[in-house]
C-alpha positions in Angstrom: -19.9 20.5 -7.5 -20.0 16.7 -7.3 -16.9 14.7 -6.8 -16.1 11.0 -7.3 -13.6 11.1 -4.4 -14.6 10.3 -0.8 -14.1 13.2 1.5 -13.0 12.6 5.1 -12.6 15.0 8.0 -9.6 14.4 10.2 -8.1 16.4 13.1 -4.3 16.6 13.1 -1.9 17.9 15.6 -0.2 21.3 14.9 3.1 19.6 14.3 1.6 17.3 11.6 -0.1 20.3 10.1 3.2 22.2 9.9 5.1 19.3 8.5 2.3 18.7 5.9 2.4 22.4 4.9 6.2 22.3 4.5 6.3 19.2 2.3 3.4 20.3 0.2 5.0 23.7 -0.4 8.3 22.0 -1.2 6.6 19.7 -3.7 4.4 22.6 -5.0 1.2 20.6 -4.5 -1.9 21.3 -2.4 -1.9 20.0 1.1 -4.8 17.7 0.4 -2.9 16.1 -2.5 0.2 15.6 -0.4 -1.9 14.2 2.4 -3.4 11.6 0.0 0.0 10.7 -1.3 1.4 10.2 2.2 -1.7 8.1 3.2 -1.1 5.9 0.2 2.5 5.4 1.1 1.5 4.6 4.7 -1.0 2.0 3.5 1.6 0.4 1.3 3.9 0.1 4.3 1.1 -1.5 6.3 0.5 -4.0 3.4 4.3 -4.8 3.3 4.3 -5.5 7.0 1.4 -7.9 6.6 3.0 -9.7 3.7 6.2 -9.9 5.7 4.3 -11.6 8.5 2.8 -14.1 6.1 6.2 -14.8 4.6 7.7 -15.4 8.0 5.1 -17.9 9.0 5.7 -19.8 5.8 9.5 -19.7 6.0 10.2 -22.8 7.9 12.7 -25.6 7.6 10.0 -27.8 6.0 9.0 -25.2 3.5 8.7 -26.3 -0.1 10.4 -24.1 -2.6 8.9 -23.5 -6.1 10.8 -22.0 -9.0 9.6 -18.7 -10.4 8.7 -20.4 -13.7 6.7 -23.1 -12.0 4.9 -20.7 -9.8 3.5 -18.8 -12.8 2.5 -21.8 -14.9 -1.2 -21.9 -15.5 -2.4 -25.5 -15.3 -5.4 -27.0 -17.1 -7.7 -26.7 -14.0 -6.7 -23.0 -13.5 -7.1 -22.0 -17.2 -10.7 -23.3 -17.1 -11.6 -20.9 -14.3 -10.5 -17.9 -16.2 
């Protein structure tokens, strides 16, 4: 049976296996489904940490602040690119 999803083989410690089994049973989902969900959450946390680093490097005393409205205005040069 073909699948469009990428399959990966991972080795996990017994403690992680037990925890995964418990939370999957609690949520009444297969372990693989729960593992995918937890991986997605972990990747979102990683992304948040990266954006936090970017924001911290930009947050200086000389930083220019732009209003929300101004930040989302599409100027003539930007509208031509779309």
